[in-house]
N, C-alpha and C positions, 0 to 999 in steps of 0.2 A: 460543426464544432468538434474538435478531437477530444479524446478521452482525458488527456492531461488537462486541458482547459476546463472541461466539464467538472472534473474532480476539484480543481482549484476553486471554481465558483461555488460548489457546495460547501467547501471548507470555509470560504469567506462568509457565506451566509450563516453557517453555524457559529463562527466567531462573532459575527454581529449580534446574533441571537444571544450568545453567551454574555456579551457586554450588557444587553438589555436585562437579561435575567439576573445579572450581578446587582442591578439596582432595585430589584423587586422586593427584597426583604424590607428595605427602608420604606418603600411605597406602601407595602402591606401594613407595616407597623403604623405609619402616619395615617393611612386611611382608616384603620380600625380605632385609632385614638380619637380621631375626629368623630367617628360614628358613636363610640362609647360616650363621648362628651354630650352629643345630641340626645342620645337615649336617656342619659341620666337627667339632663335638664328637663326634657319634655316629660319623662316618666315620673320623676319625683314631683314636678310641678302639678301634673294632672292627678297624682295620687293624693296629694294634700296630707291629711293626718291619718291616713289608713296605713298602719304598720305592715299589714300583709301586702299592700300595694307596693311599698318601698322594697320589701323583701323580694317581690316578683321582678321589680326592675333590676335589682342586683343579680338575680338568677339569669336574666337576659344578658346582662353584661358578662357574667361568668361564661355563659354559653358562647358569646361572641369571641371572648379571649381564647377559649379552647379552639374554636375554629381558626382564629388567627394563627395560633401556634402550630396547628396542623399544616396550614398553608405555607407558613415560613419554613417548616421542616421539609416539606416537599420541594420547595424552591432551593434550599440549601443542598439537598440531595442531588438535584439536577445540576446545580453549579459544580459540585465536586466531580460528578461523572463526566460532565462536558470538559472540565479542565484536564482530567486524565486522558480523555479521548484526543483533545487537541495537541497534546504533547507528541503523539505519533501519527497525526493525521496525514502528514505528507508522504508517508511510506509508500502508498500505491503509485504516487507520481515517480518515485525513485524506481519502482518496478518498470514503469513505462520507459524511463530513461535507459535502463539497462536492456530492455527488450529492443529499443531502437539501436543500441550499440551492437547487440547480437545480430540484428538484421543487417547492419552496416558491415559487420565482419563477414557475414555470408556473401554479401555483394563483392567485397574485396577479394575473397577467396575465389569467387567465380571468375572475376577478371584475371586474377593471378593464374588460375587453372588454364584459362584460354591462352595466356601468354606462354605458360610453361609447355602446353601442348604444341605450340608453334615452334619450339626450339628442340625438338626431339632429334637426336643424332643416331638413334639405335639402328635405323634402317641402312645407314651409309657406311658405318665403321665396324671394324672388327679388331680383335686382339685382346690382350689381358686387360688393359685399361678400359677398353670398350665394354668388356663383359662386366667389369666393376661398375661402370657408368650405368649399364642396363639394370643391374641389381638396385643401384641407388634410385633410378627412375621409378622402378616398381614400388620401392618404399615410399617415395614422395607421392606417387599416384594414389596409394592407399591413404596417405595423410590428407591430401586434398579432399578425397571423398568423405573421410571421417569428419573433417572440420565443417564441411558444408552440411552434413547431416546433423551435427551437433548444434550448429547455429540455427538451423531451421526447426530444431526441436525445443530449444530453451526459450526462444522468444515467445511462442504462443502460450506457454505455461505462465510466463511473467505477465503477459497481457490478460490472461484469463483471471488472474488474481486481482488485477487492477479493475477490470470490468465488474467483477463480483463486489468489490469494495464500493464502487460507484453507486450501485443500487442501494446499498445500506446508507451511504452518505445522503442520498436523496431523501430517504425515509427520515433520517435524523434531522436533516435541515427542515423538512416539513413539520415534524412534531415539535421541534424546538421553537419554530416560528409561532405555531399555535399556542404553545405554552406561554411564551413571552407576551404575546399580544392579548390573549384571553384573560390571563391572570391580571395584568395591568388594567385592562378595560373593566373587568368585573369589579375590582376593588374600587376603582374610581366611581363607578355607577352606584355601588353599594353605599358609599359614604353619603350619598344625597338622599337616601330613602328613610332616614330616621329610624324609629323603632321597628318599622316594618322590615328593615334590613335583616332582622334576626331570622326571618323566615327564609331568606335567600343565602345567608352566610354558609349554611351547611352545604347547599348545592354548589357554591363556589369552591368550598373545600374539597368536595368530592370530584369536581371538575379538575381542580389542580392536581389532585392525587392520581386521577385517571390519566391525565396527559403525562404526568411524571412517569407512570408505569409504561406508557408507550415508549418513552425515551429510554427507560431502563431495559425494556425488552429488546429494542433495536440495538442497544449497546451489547446486550447479551448475544444477539445474532452476530455482531461483529466479533465477539469472543469465539463463537463457533467458526467464523470465517478464519480466525487465527489458527484454529486446528487444521482447517483445510490448507492453510498456508504451509503448515509443517509438512503436510503430505506433498504439496507441490515442491517444497524445498528438498525433501528427500528424493523426489524423482529427478530434480535438477542435479542434485549431488551425484546420483547414480549416472546420469547422463554425462556429467563433466568429470567423472572418474577416469580411470585408464581406458583410453579409446583404442579400438582396433585401428591400427595405422599411425597412432601417436604414441610411441613407446615412452613410458615414464612421463606422459603428458608433455613431451618436448618434440619439436619439429625434428624429424630424422636428419642426422648429419649427412653431408655429401660424401660419405665414405661407407664402406660395408665392413661389418665385423668390429666396429669400434665398441669398446666396453668402458663404462664410466662407473666408478664407485664413490659415492659421497662427493660428487663434483670433480673427482680426480680421474683423469684418463689412465686406465690400467693397460688396455690394449689400444694402440692408435688406429687399428683397422687398415684397410687397403684403399688408398686414394686412386682416383682415376685420372688425376690431372698431370701425372708424370708422362711427358712425351719424349723423354730422353731415349736415345738409342746407344748411348755410350756403354751400356751394360750388355750390348749385343742382343737386346730384346726389344723388338718393335711393338710397343704397347698399344699404339694406335696405327691402324692402317686402313686404307679405303678398301671396301669389299671388292673382290675381283670382278663382279658383274656390273660395277658402276663405271660409267664413262667419264673420263677426266679430260677436260679441255683447257 
């Protein structure tokens, strides 16, 4: 399984868990309402005419309601945090996409460099235009080298960010699954235990709050990863700034000495493509030591 697919599966799992967690407040409310009803019926019936007994039953109900409110508060907090997370969850997949593009660019430049090397005329020709051609070849040779280095440097940084995010996503998927399943199951079981449920309600509340903290801490780690992302971004920005061999971040023109200012050519430079001899200047000529047949 590739990283892109693995990240998408974790996101899908978190989204599914989020949908389950969205339903928890109503389930918790309904479960505790049923529980409170049972506690009151059984408690007040058993107490009879003892006023202290009735007071004790209502204290139990009050305790249950407090636990219910704490559980719902934890659920709402998790809902909010997961909603914010899911808005930008696909970003690491975008990094992988761009990493693939950079690697593709690297391959394209390697192929182009091979073809470019096979069309070198420097060794066979001489003259003014040939000298200009030689200068241009030197410029383009540095450009090929620079672009290959750049492509090979940017892609690993983008992939490193995606892999780091994947580990956080796995943790978040695991903790959100536990939260959704455990809270729902615990409340369902609690509602069947009658007055004795008061002994377990606090434990369920603490369990819900504990799992919510795991999720919050994991999202906090993601925030720390965002800080690392800035570091990677700054490094990529430096790498993609002005390159040795790529003047003004543009592929060098097939002329030497050309000057452009704000997109306007100020000096046209010296072209090597002029093969005319009408000016009594043989700009291209075969070197004297070459055999011509």
